[in-house]
N, CA and C atoms as an extended XYZ file, in Angstrom:
537
Properties=species:S:1:pos:R:3:atomname:S:1:resname:S:1:resid:I:1 pbc="F F F"
N         1.747       -1.348        6.636 N   MET     1
C         1.827       -0.668        5.432 CA  MET     1
C         3.137       -1.101        4.886 C   MET     1
N         3.507       -1.164        3.681 N   PRO     2
C         5.084       -1.616        3.391 CA  PRO     2
C         5.793       -0.576        3.116 C   PRO     2
N         7.084       -0.382        3.231 N   ARG     3
C         8.160        0.373        2.939 CA  ARG     3
C         8.900       -0.290        1.937 C   ARG     3
N         9.378        0.534        1.157 N   VAL     4
C        10.737        0.359        0.482 CA  VAL     4
C        11.894       -0.037        1.781 C   VAL     4
N        12.839       -1.102        0.881 N   SER     5
C        13.912       -1.680        1.358 CA  SER     5
C        15.268       -1.149        1.307 C   SER     5
N        15.468       -0.217        0.334 N   GLY     6
C        16.592        0.248       -0.034 CA  GLY     6
C        16.462        0.837       -2.234 C   GLY     6
N        17.441        1.505       -2.170 N   LEU     7
C        17.536        1.792       -3.226 CA  LEU     7
C        18.113        0.709       -4.226 C   LEU     7
N        17.774        0.405       -5.554 N   GLY     8
C        18.073       -0.626       -6.663 CA  GLY     8
C        18.911       -0.030       -7.623 C   GLY     8
N        18.386        0.536       -8.415 N   HIS     9
C        19.663        1.027       -9.624 CA  HIS     9
C        19.351        2.600       -9.738 C   HIS     9
N        19.892        3.044      -10.834 N   LEU    10
C        19.647        4.563      -11.177 CA  LEU    10
C        19.942        4.587      -12.760 C   LEU    10
N        18.643        4.768      -13.106 N   GLY    11
C        18.721        4.721      -14.817 CA  GLY    11
C        18.928        6.054      -15.521 C   GLY    11
N        19.760        6.501      -16.196 N   ILE    12
C        20.212        7.416      -17.016 CA  ILE    12
C        20.436        7.512      -18.725 C   ILE    12
N        19.141        8.535      -19.248 N   PHE    13
C        19.543        8.620      -20.197 CA  PHE    13
C        20.685        9.395      -21.243 C   PHE    13
N        21.638        9.299      -21.644 N   VAL    14
C        22.865        9.878      -22.277 CA  VAL    14
C        22.961        9.908      -23.513 C   VAL    14
N        23.634       10.924      -23.665 N   ARG    15
C        23.886       11.440      -24.953 CA  ARG    15
C        25.082       10.791      -25.709 C   ARG    15
N        25.981        9.854      -25.563 N   ASP    16
C        27.019        9.249      -25.878 CA  ASP    16
C        27.357        7.857      -25.101 C   ASP    16
N        26.777        6.812      -25.067 N   ILE    17
C        26.610        5.965      -24.255 CA  ILE    17
C        27.763        4.844      -24.397 C   ILE    17
N        28.826        5.397      -25.545 N   GLU    18
C        30.177        4.726      -25.483 CA  GLU    18
C        30.978        5.810      -24.070 C   GLU    18
N        31.217        6.818      -24.367 N   ARG    19
C        31.569        7.597      -23.404 CA  ARG    19
C        31.087        7.033      -21.784 C   ARG    19
N        29.958        7.274      -21.744 N   MET    20
C        29.487        7.192      -20.373 CA  MET    20
C        29.904        5.810      -19.728 C   MET    20
N        29.616        4.796      -20.728 N   THR    21
C        30.038        3.226      -20.114 CA  THR    21
C        32.035        3.229      -20.097 C   THR    21
N        32.111        3.796      -20.690 N   ALA    22
C        33.919        4.047      -20.551 CA  ALA    22
C        33.767        4.706      -18.977 C   ALA    22
N        33.260        5.535      -18.837 N   PHE    23
C        33.588        6.655      -17.241 CA  PHE    23
C        33.384        5.724      -16.310 C   PHE    23
N        31.960        4.961      -16.008 N   TYR    24
C        31.369        3.952      -15.251 CA  TYR    24
C        32.334        2.886      -15.202 C   TYR    24
N        32.837        1.992      -15.943 N   ARG    25
C        33.482        1.001      -16.254 CA  ARG    25
C        34.913        1.453      -16.121 C   ARG    25
N        35.654        2.119      -16.886 N   ASP    26
C        37.118        2.280      -16.714 CA  ASP    26
C        37.166        3.461      -15.462 C   ASP    26
N        36.679        4.361      -15.339 N   PHE    27
C        37.058        5.201      -14.111 CA  PHE    27
C        36.772        4.683      -12.930 C   PHE    27
N        35.200        4.093      -12.743 N   LEU    28
C        34.438        4.212      -11.884 CA  LEU    28
C        35.011        2.609      -11.180 C   LEU    28
N        35.108        1.560      -11.879 N   GLY    29
C        35.745        0.484      -11.595 CA  GLY    29
C        34.553       -0.375      -11.828 C   GLY    29
N        33.250       -0.128      -12.721 N   MET    30
C        32.124       -1.104      -12.497 CA  MET    30
C        31.851       -2.203      -13.693 C   MET    30
N        31.658       -3.028      -13.324 N   GLN    31
C        31.610       -3.964      -14.557 CA  GLN    31
C        30.165       -4.050      -15.249 C   GLN    31
N        30.532       -4.252      -16.533 N   ILE    32
C        29.115       -4.378      -17.188 CA  ILE    32
C        28.438       -5.893      -17.244 C   ILE    32
N        27.223       -5.734      -16.552 N   THR    33
C        26.593       -6.851      -16.496 CA  THR    33
C        25.484       -7.168      -17.833 C   THR    33
N        24.986       -6.363      -18.244 N   LYS    34
C        23.693       -6.931      -19.152 CA  LYS    34
C        24.421       -5.630      -20.416 C   LYS    34
N        24.171       -6.042      -21.674 N   GLN    35
C        23.665       -5.398      -22.653 CA  GLN    35
C        22.981       -5.687      -23.874 C   GLN    35
N        22.304       -4.776      -24.582 N   ASP    36
C        21.405       -5.074      -25.738 CA  ASP    36
C        21.934       -5.121      -26.671 C   ASP    36
N        21.722       -5.813      -27.714 N   PRO    37
C        22.323       -6.045      -29.281 CA  PRO    37
C        22.920       -5.265      -29.771 C   PRO    37
N        21.505       -3.898      -29.679 N   GLU    38
C        22.260       -2.598      -30.362 CA  GLU    38
C        22.921       -1.428      -29.546 C   GLU    38
N        23.448       -1.746      -28.452 N   GLY    39
C        24.268       -1.160      -27.975 CA  GLY    39
C        23.251        0.105      -27.185 C   GLY    39
N        22.062       -0.076      -26.931 N   ARG    40
C        21.378        1.045      -26.598 CA  ARG    40
C        21.234        1.209      -25.392 C   ARG    40
N        21.492       -0.112      -24.622 N   MET    41
C        20.967       -0.137      -23.010 CA  MET    41
C        22.490       -0.634      -22.682 C   MET    41
N        23.032       -0.245      -21.361 N   MET    42
C        24.146       -0.748      -20.475 CA  MET    42
C        23.722       -0.867      -19.262 C   MET    42
N        24.202       -2.150      -18.373 N   PHE    43
C        23.621       -2.136      -17.058 CA  PHE    43
C        25.253       -2.266      -16.221 C   PHE    43
N        25.714       -1.582      -15.515 N   LEU    44
C        26.761       -2.212      -14.614 CA  LEU    44
C        26.658       -2.074      -13.249 C   LEU    44
N        27.606       -2.920      -12.663 N   SER    45
C        27.276       -2.937      -11.251 CA  SER    45
C        28.777       -3.212      -10.814 C   SER    45
N        28.848       -2.556       -9.713 N   SER    46
C        30.242       -2.991       -8.708 CA  SER    46
C        30.567       -4.011       -7.857 C   SER    46
N        29.437       -5.052       -7.639 N   ASP    47
C        29.483       -6.405       -7.420 CA  ASP    47
C        28.151       -7.170       -8.252 C   ASP    47
N        28.556       -7.620       -9.158 N   PRO    48
C        27.565       -8.524       -9.645 CA  PRO    48
C        27.165       -9.933       -9.149 C   PRO    48
N        28.002      -10.516       -7.963 N   GLU    49
C        27.633      -11.453       -7.024 CA  GLU    49
C        26.501      -11.303       -6.159 C   GLU    49
N        26.479       -9.971       -5.796 N   SER    50
C        25.513       -9.422       -4.891 CA  SER    50
C        24.080       -8.398       -5.534 C   SER    50
N        24.622       -7.799       -6.645 N   VAL    51
C        23.758       -6.792       -7.086 CA  VAL    51
C        23.739       -6.988       -8.952 C   VAL    51
N        22.497       -7.422       -9.450 N   ASP    52
C        22.255       -7.784      -10.785 CA  ASP    52
C        23.014       -6.406      -11.293 C   ASP    52
N        22.676       -4.414      -11.454 N   HIS    53
C        23.133       -3.892      -11.677 CA  HIS    53
C        22.628       -2.274      -10.914 C   HIS    53
N        23.701       -1.631      -11.022 N   GLU    54
C        23.314       -0.603      -10.150 CA  GLU    54
C        23.153        0.689      -10.608 C   GLU    54
N        23.860        0.757      -11.546 N   ILE    55
C        23.610        2.329      -12.589 CA  ILE    55
C        23.097        1.271      -14.045 C   ILE    55
N        21.759        1.986      -14.671 N   ALA    56
C        21.464        1.688      -16.397 CA  ALA    56
C        21.503        2.767      -17.212 C   ALA    56
N        22.704        2.413      -18.166 N   LEU    57
C        22.594        3.766      -19.011 CA  LEU    57
C        21.900        3.258      -20.121 C   LEU    57
N        20.698        4.592      -20.402 N   MET    58
C        20.011        4.351      -21.902 CA  MET    58
C        20.166        5.811      -23.517 C   MET    58
N        20.510        5.052      -24.047 N   THR    59
C        20.405        6.211      -25.483 CA  THR    59
C        18.850        6.998      -25.397 C   THR    59
N        18.694        8.263      -25.586 N   GLY    60
C        18.077        8.509      -25.885 CA  GLY    60
C        17.855       10.106      -25.542 C   GLY    60
N        19.283       10.607      -25.180 N   ARG    61
C        19.045       12.447      -24.948 CA  ARG    61
C        20.154       13.004      -25.644 C   ARG    61
N        19.260       13.830      -26.767 N   SER    62
C        19.878       14.805      -27.798 CA  SER    62
C        21.167       15.670      -27.164 C   SER    62
N        21.785       16.067      -28.078 N   ALA    63
C        23.152       17.269      -27.617 CA  ALA    63
C        22.176       18.315      -27.338 C   ALA    63
N        21.099       18.744      -27.431 N   ASP    64
C        20.489       19.980      -27.295 CA  ASP    64
C        19.466       19.571      -26.182 C   ASP    64
N        19.250       18.348      -25.811 N   ASP    65
C        18.079       17.880      -24.470 CA  ASP    65
C        18.587       19.025      -23.266 C   ASP    65
N        17.535       19.474      -22.517 N   GLY    66
C        17.516       19.473      -20.816 CA  GLY    66
C        17.269       18.493      -20.782 C   GLY    66
N        16.620       18.586      -19.047 N   PRO    67
C        16.205       17.244      -18.649 CA  PRO    67
C        14.793       16.647      -19.344 C   PRO    67
N        14.503       15.111      -19.066 N   PRO    68
C        15.158       14.744      -18.044 CA  PRO    68
C        16.411       14.116      -17.823 C   PRO    68
N        16.869       13.992      -16.889 N   LEU    69
C        18.337       13.207      -17.173 CA  LEU    69
C        17.869       11.747      -16.510 C   LEU    69
N        16.939       11.731      -15.920 N   ILE    70
C        16.625       10.117      -15.163 CA  ILE    70
C        15.789        9.636      -16.006 C   ILE    70
N        16.387        8.408      -16.494 N   GLN    71
C        15.726        7.528      -16.837 CA  GLN    71
C        14.623        6.993      -15.779 C   GLN    71
N        14.785        6.711      -14.498 N   GLN    72
C        14.051        6.026      -13.792 CA  GLN    72
C        14.700        5.832      -12.600 C   GLN    72
N        14.015        6.300      -11.293 N   ILE    73
C        14.165        5.614      -10.156 CA  ILE    73
C        13.775        4.137       -9.535 C   ILE    73
N        14.793        3.475       -8.981 N   SER    74
C        14.178        2.431       -8.681 CA  SER    74
C        14.338        1.987       -7.241 C   SER    74
N        13.259        1.512       -6.480 N   LEU    75
C        13.446        1.337       -5.065 CA  LEU    75
C        13.231       -0.326       -4.871 C   LEU    75
N        13.929       -1.315       -4.258 N   ARG    76
C        13.479       -2.621       -3.710 CA  ARG    76
C        12.673       -2.434       -2.915 C   ARG    76
N        11.667       -3.699       -3.166 N   VAL    77
C        10.707       -3.817       -1.931 CA  VAL    77
C        11.161       -5.472       -1.576 C   VAL    77
N        11.016       -5.660       -0.116 N   PRO    78
C        11.174       -7.247        0.553 CA  PRO    78
C        10.410       -8.145        0.021 C   PRO    78
N         9.508       -7.914       -0.694 N   SER    79
C         8.604       -9.187       -1.211 CA  SER    79
C         7.614       -9.032       -1.914 C   SER    79
N         7.411      -10.302       -2.895 N   LEU    80
C         6.440      -10.076       -3.589 CA  LEU    80
C         4.802       -9.480       -3.216 C   LEU    80
N         4.724       -9.942       -1.799 N   ASN    81
C         3.461       -8.995       -1.564 CA  ASN    81
C         3.391       -7.332       -1.128 C   ASN    81
N         4.572       -7.195       -0.978 N   ALA    82
C         4.656       -5.562       -0.433 CA  ALA    82
C         4.768       -5.187       -1.962 C   ALA    82
N         5.413       -5.946       -3.216 N   LEU    83
C         5.114       -5.254       -4.408 CA  LEU    83
C         3.788       -5.131       -5.007 C   LEU    83
N         2.982       -6.250       -4.695 N   ARG    84
C         1.366       -6.051       -4.809 CA  ARG    84
C         0.548       -5.305       -4.270 C   ARG    84
N         1.197       -4.703       -2.474 N   THR    85
C         0.386       -3.660       -1.957 CA  THR    85
C         1.062       -2.351       -2.728 C   THR    85
N         2.066       -2.212       -3.105 N   PHE    86
C         2.341       -0.917       -3.778 CA  PHE    86
C         1.457       -0.445       -5.264 C   PHE    86
N         1.402       -1.922       -6.038 N   HIS    87
C         0.815       -1.860       -7.159 CA  HIS    87
C        -0.825       -1.263       -6.594 C   HIS    87
N        -1.611       -1.859       -5.613 N   ARG    88
C        -2.914       -1.625       -5.570 CA  ARG    88
C        -3.164       -0.331       -4.795 C   ARG    88
N        -2.033        0.625       -4.138 N   ASN    89
C        -1.945        1.689       -3.239 CA  ASN    89
C        -1.761        2.578       -4.646 C   ASN    89
N        -0.827        2.579       -5.572 N   LEU    90
C        -0.652        3.172       -6.677 CA  LEU    90
C        -2.184        3.429       -7.487 C   LEU    90
N        -2.754        2.446       -7.613 N   GLU    91
C        -4.104        2.553       -8.388 CA  GLU    91
C        -4.825        3.168       -7.413 C   GLU    91
N        -5.150        2.740       -6.523 N   GLU    92
C        -6.254        3.241       -5.626 CA  GLU    92
C        -5.853        5.245       -5.259 C   GLU    92
N        -4.578        5.348       -4.972 N   GLN    93
C        -4.353        6.636       -5.108 CA  GLN    93
C        -4.047        7.544       -6.333 C   GLN    93
N        -4.203        7.085       -7.256 N   GLY    94
C        -4.680        7.409       -8.798 CA  GLY    94
C        -3.153        7.639       -9.581 C   GLY    94
N        -2.332        6.995       -9.231 N   TYR    95
C        -1.078        7.666       -9.951 CA  TYR    95
C        -0.950        6.813      -11.006 C   TYR    95
N        -0.414        7.462      -12.127 N   LYS    96
C        -0.002        6.830      -13.492 CA  LYS    96
C         0.682        5.724      -13.557 C   LYS    96
N         0.096        4.425      -14.054 N   ILE    97
C         1.134        3.088      -13.633 CA  ILE    97
C         1.429        2.967      -15.414 C   ILE    97
N         2.905        2.815      -15.619 N   ASP    98
C         3.512        2.581      -16.732 CA  ASP    98
C         3.503        1.506      -17.321 C   ASP    98
N         3.745        0.297      -16.411 N   GLN    99
C         3.740       -1.232      -16.427 CA  GLN    99
C         4.458       -1.716      -15.200 C   GLN    99
N         3.614       -3.020      -15.381 N   VAL   100
C         4.357       -4.094      -14.588 CA  VAL   100
C         4.842       -5.188      -15.411 C   VAL   100
N         6.350       -5.442      -14.939 N   VAL   101
C         7.060       -6.497      -15.993 CA  VAL   101
C         7.762       -7.101      -14.761 C   VAL   101
N         8.113       -8.667      -15.300 N   THR   102
C         9.309       -9.196      -15.056 CA  THR   102
C        10.953       -8.769      -15.845 C   THR   102
N        11.826       -8.790      -15.133 N   HIS   103
C        13.228       -8.989      -15.822 CA  HIS   103
C        13.745      -10.110      -15.395 C   HIS   103
N        12.934      -11.203      -14.902 N   LEU   104
C        13.457      -12.402      -14.498 CA  LEU   104
C        14.107      -12.566      -13.393 C   LEU   104
N        15.165      -11.442      -13.136 N   SER   105
C        15.940      -11.303      -11.871 CA  SER   105
C        15.534      -10.686      -11.054 C   SER   105
N        14.126       -9.646      -11.506 N   ALA   106
C        13.296       -9.054      -10.654 CA  ALA   106
C        11.980       -8.348      -11.372 C   ALA   106
N        10.932       -8.305      -10.483 N   ILE   107
C         9.519       -7.988      -11.124 CA  ILE   107
C         9.140       -6.954      -10.321 C   ILE   107
N         9.635       -5.559      -11.400 N   GLY   108
C         8.913       -4.090      -11.664 CA  GLY   108
C         7.746       -3.728      -11.665 C   GLY   108
N         7.543       -2.892      -10.464 N   CYS   109
C         5.824       -2.182      -11.050 CA  CYS   109
C         6.444       -0.608      -11.413 C   CYS   109
N         6.362       -0.224      -12.430 N   TYR   110
C         7.087        1.325      -13.311 CA  TYR   110
C         5.762        2.129      -13.024 C   TYR   110
N         6.131        3.261      -12.553 N   PHE   111
C         4.909        4.403      -12.542 CA  PHE   111
C         5.666        5.864      -12.038 C   PHE   111
N         5.082        6.701      -12.300 N   PHE   112
C         5.393        8.061      -11.935 CA  PHE   112
C         5.153        9.166      -11.103 C   PHE   112
N         6.071        9.818      -10.049 N   ASP   113
C         5.740        9.980       -9.023 CA  ASP   113
C         5.145       11.463       -9.520 C   ASP   113
N         4.449       12.192       -8.433 N   PRO   114
C         3.895       13.424       -8.567 CA  PRO   114
C         4.194       14.601       -9.630 C   PRO   114
N         5.379       14.691       -9.746 N   GLU   115
C         6.322       15.338      -11.055 CA  GLU   115
C         6.829       15.223      -12.245 C   GLU   115
N         6.154       13.525      -12.382 N   GLY   116
C         6.409       12.943      -13.688 CA  GLY   116
C         7.898       12.295      -13.633 C   GLY   116
N         8.527       11.934      -12.588 N   ASN   117
C         9.464       10.812      -12.761 CA  ASN   117
C         8.942        9.624      -13.137 C   ASN   117
N         9.952        9.034      -13.822 N   ARG   118
C         9.517        7.835      -13.962 CA  ARG   118
C         9.915        6.957      -12.407 C   ARG   118
N         9.482        6.013      -11.774 N   THR   119
C         9.829        5.032      -10.696 CA  THR   119
C         9.303        3.725      -10.775 C   THR   119
N        10.561        2.965       -9.923 N   GLU   120
C         9.877        1.436      -10.262 CA  GLU   120
C         9.950        0.947       -8.405 C   GLU   120
N         9.293        0.676       -8.155 N   VAL   121
C         9.081       -0.670       -7.071 CA  VAL   121
C         9.417       -1.876       -7.672 C   VAL   121
N        10.550       -2.529       -6.946 N   PHE   122
C        10.897       -3.935       -7.986 CA  PHE   122
C        10.834       -4.946       -6.497 C   PHE   122
N        10.568       -6.334       -6.976 N   TRP   123
C        11.098       -7.459       -6.009 CA  TRP   123
C        12.462       -8.246       -6.495 C   TRP   123
N        13.148       -8.457       -5.662 N   LEU   124
C        14.460       -9.233       -6.313 CA  LEU   124
C        13.688      -11.410       -6.183 C   LEU   124
N        13.703      -11.814       -7.400 N   THR   125
C        13.562      -13.329       -7.321 CA  THR   125
C        13.888      -14.595       -7.163 C   THR   125
N        15.553      -13.911       -7.021 N   GLY   126
C        16.523      -14.977       -6.863 CA  GLY   126
C        16.807      -15.239       -7.893 C   GLY   126
N        16.901      -15.164       -9.323 N   ARG   127
C        17.270      -15.784      -10.265 CA  ARG   127
C        17.810      -14.735      -11.301 C   ARG   127
N        19.074      -15.022      -11.137 N   PRO   128
C        20.082      -14.158      -11.682 CA  PRO   128
C        19.674      -13.663      -13.397 C   PRO   128
N        19.951      -13.092      -13.849 N   CYS   129
C        19.372      -13.162      -15.523 CA  CYS   129
C        20.299      -11.880      -16.088 C   CYS   129
N        21.237      -12.439      -16.683 N   TRP   130
C        21.993      -11.462      -17.528 CA  TRP   130
C        21.872      -10.641      -19.086 C   TRP   130
N        20.350      -10.922      -18.840 N   VAL   131
C        19.585      -10.561      -20.888 CA  VAL   131
C        18.497       -9.423      -20.170 C   VAL   131
N        18.711       -8.330      -21.007 N   PRO   132
C        17.663       -7.449      -20.448 CA  PRO   132
C        16.747       -7.765      -21.040 C   PRO   132
N        15.724       -8.166      -20.073 N   THR   133
C        14.413       -8.350      -20.380 CA  THR   133
C        13.056       -7.664      -20.135 C   THR   133
N        12.084       -7.489      -20.442 N   VAL   134
C        10.848       -6.787      -20.349 CA  VAL   134
C         9.688       -7.445      -20.862 C   VAL   134
N         9.314       -8.475      -19.911 N   ASN   135
C         7.889       -8.794      -20.321 CA  ASN   135
C         6.645       -8.692      -19.173 C   ASN   135
N         5.742       -8.260      -19.587 N   PRO   136
C         4.417       -7.944      -18.733 CA  PRO   136
C         4.071       -9.441      -17.928 C   PRO   136
N         3.427       -8.795      -16.623 N   ILE   137
C         3.391      -10.204      -15.487 CA  ILE   137
C         2.282       -9.249      -14.685 C   ILE   137
N         0.985      -10.508      -14.711 N   ASP   138
C         0.162       -9.888      -13.736 CA  ASP   138
C         0.444      -10.260      -11.877 C   ASP   138
N         0.934       -9.026      -11.654 N   VAL   139
C         1.421       -9.836      -10.063 CA  VAL   139
C         0.249      -10.248       -8.828 C   VAL   139
N        -0.665      -10.077       -9.448 N   HIS   140
C        -1.960      -10.610       -8.414 CA  HIS   140
C        -2.352      -11.642       -8.838 C   HIS   140
N        -1.292      -12.522       -9.810 N   GLN   141
C        -1.733      -14.071       -9.456 CA  GLN   141
C        -0.765      -14.823       -8.302 C   GLN   141
N        -1.432      -15.808       -7.925 N   PRO   142
C        -0.707      -16.596       -6.898 CA  PRO   142
C         0.695      -16.798       -6.982 C   PRO   142
N         1.488      -16.366       -5.758 N   ASP   143
C         2.929      -16.591       -6.049 CA  ASP   143
C         3.488      -17.766       -6.996 C   ASP   143
N         2.584      -19.127       -7.090 N   GLU   144
C         3.214      -19.997       -8.001 CA  GLU   144
C         3.033      -19.663       -8.942 C   GLU   144
N         1.977      -19.281       -9.660 N   ALA   145
C         1.810      -18.556      -10.984 CA  ALA   145
C         2.734      -17.587      -11.470 C   ALA   145
N         2.826      -16.410      -10.579 N   VAL   146
C         3.745      -15.525      -10.975 CA  VAL   146
C         5.168      -16.196      -10.929 C   VAL   146
N         5.885      -17.033      -10.518 N   LEU   147
C         7.231      -17.607      -10.194 CA  LEU   147
C         7.174      -18.844      -11.373 C   LEU   147
N         6.238      -19.415      -11.642 N   ALA   148
C         6.108      -20.337      -12.933 CA  ALA   148
C         6.148      -19.413      -14.179 C   ALA   148
N         6.113      -18.470      -14.460 N   GLU   149
C         5.621      -18.018      -15.417 CA  GLU   149
C         7.288      -16.586      -15.724 C   GLU   149
N         7.895      -16.689      -14.532 N   VAL   150
C         9.157      -16.077      -14.719 CA  VAL   150
C        10.576      -16.962      -15.110 C   VAL   150
N         9.748      -18.313      -14.383 N   ASP   151
C        10.552      -19.401      -14.733 CA  ASP   151
C        10.656      -20.119      -15.945 C   ASP   151
N         9.283      -19.861      -16.532 N   ARG   152
C         9.332      -20.113      -18.154 CA  ARG   152
C        10.719      -19.988      -18.907 C   ARG   152
N        10.667      -18.761      -18.948 N   ILE   153
C        11.495      -17.752      -19.856 CA  ILE   153
C        12.688      -18.096      -19.284 C   ILE   153
N        13.075      -17.655      -17.778 N   TRP   154
C        14.602      -17.800      -17.364 CA  TRP   154
C        15.161      -19.145      -17.308 C   TRP   154
N        14.304      -20.255      -17.599 N   HIS   155
C        14.994      -21.074      -17.921 CA  HIS   155
C        15.422      -21.611      -19.178 C   HIS   155
N        15.008      -20.740      -20.553 N   ARG   156
C        16.104      -20.312      -21.717 CA  ARG   156
C        16.963      -19.368      -21.732 C   ARG   156
N        17.127      -18.536      -20.530 N   LEU   157
C        17.887      -17.430      -20.485 CA  LEU   157
C        19.172      -18.028      -19.820 C   LEU   157
N        18.760      -18.191      -18.861 N   ARG   158
C        20.107      -18.767      -18.087 CA  ARG   158
C        21.548      -18.713      -18.210 C   ARG   158
N        21.871      -19.457      -19.453 N   HIS   159
C        22.839      -19.764      -19.915 CA  HIS   159
C        23.833      -18.561      -20.267 C   HIS   159
N        22.952      -17.428      -20.438 N   VAL   160
C        23.893      -16.302      -20.676 CA  VAL   160
C        24.643      -15.559      -19.424 C   VAL   160
N        25.960      -15.460      -19.634 N   PRO   161
C        27.021      -15.356      -18.996 CA  PRO   161
C        26.961      -13.479      -18.226 C   PRO   161
N        27.353      -12.888      -17.286 N   VAL   162
C        27.689      -11.710      -16.999 CA  VAL   162
C        28.093      -11.130      -18.319 C   VAL   162
N        27.672       -9.921      -18.708 N   GLY   163
C        27.988       -8.955      -19.473 CA  GLY   163
C        28.159       -9.688      -20.824 C   GLY   163
N        27.318      -10.519      -21.288 N   GLY   164
C        27.081      -11.494      -22.513 CA  GLY   164
C        25.836      -10.920      -22.992 C   GLY   164
N        26.020      -11.436      -24.614 N   ARG   165
C        24.785      -11.143      -25.504 CA  ARG   165
C        24.282      -12.160      -26.136 C   ARG   165
N        22.887      -11.790      -26.253 N   MET   166
C        22.247      -13.203      -27.420 CA  MET   166
C        22.821      -12.988      -28.259 C   MET   166
N        23.105      -13.624      -29.396 N   THR   167
C        23.152      -13.653      -30.782 CA  THR   167
C        21.938      -13.214      -31.480 C   THR   167
N        20.747      -13.687      -30.964 N   GLU   168
C        19.357      -12.785      -31.779 CA  GLU   168
C        18.352      -13.223      -30.286 C   GLU   168
N        17.523      -12.133      -30.391 N   GLU   169
C        16.540      -11.935      -29.837 CA  GLU   169
C        15.327      -12.657      -30.455 C   GLU   169
N        14.627      -13.645      -29.304 N   THR   170
C        13.374      -14.591      -29.311 CA  THR   170
C        12.238      -13.551      -29.338 C   THR   170
N        11.093      -14.230      -29.745 N   ALA   171
C         9.939      -13.189      -29.619 CA  ALA   171
C         9.568      -13.219      -28.196 C   ALA   171
N         9.866      -14.153      -27.093 N   THR   172
C         9.259      -13.978      -26.166 CA  THR   172
C         9.960      -12.774      -25.102 C   THR   172
N        11.127      -12.384      -25.625 N   LEU   173
C        11.996      -10.966      -24.832 CA  LEU   173
C        10.978       -9.645      -25.903 C   LEU   173
N        10.905       -8.936      -24.997 N   GLU   174
C        10.405       -7.337      -25.338 CA  GLU   174
C        11.774       -6.715      -24.452 C   GLU   174
N        12.449       -5.914      -25.365 N   VAL   175
C        13.300       -5.093      -24.775 CA  VAL   175
C        13.351       -3.781      -24.827 C   VAL   175
N        13.207       -3.102      -23.600 N   ALA   176
C        13.049       -1.913      -23.107 CA  ALA   176
C        13.180       -1.067      -24.110 C   ALA   176
N        12.388        0.349      -24.240 N   SER   177
C        12.812        1.322      -25.537 CA  SER   177
C        11.913        2.124      -24.942 C   SER   177
N        12.139        3.027      -23.829 N   HIS   178
C        11.322        4.057      -23.381 CA  HIS   178
C        12.485        5.058      -23.801 C   HIS   178
N        11.971        6.090      -24.639 N   ASN   179
C        12.684        7.566      -24.615 CA  ASN   179
C        11.791        8.516      -24.475 C   ASN   179
């Protein structure tokens, strides 16, 4: 049976994304690695050479909102096969799967835990990408097909530097917007 190999990142719905970004960047010393053009998502890392992001800030929490504070809980798995096994196990055990997507730097399976918390298991592809991307992918294809699909988009985006922005989004990008 596969097991997770570490925590990937924490996603948080926030009321004031500029204030929260300033806190993580200026007070804690993290670096912005990715951001969407509208400023609805900010991704930060303490070590961009080693990890794409550790904190993901998302707009969507209103001033009078109580929970949920957590946008997602992400857990890294060691291989694409482990990700496939988790996906099958989630389906077999009746957990609600939200989506299975490639972010180019990783492939993730999003689902809801028994209390409804959005959770992700993900595998790092080895292709650094500094553009927030979400594209559906069938992880049960052969490895070569999965990676060819990732590479097709990655080759078009790999020029964007850490913390950079694309001037316009293309039809191949689906920016995450889970509120």
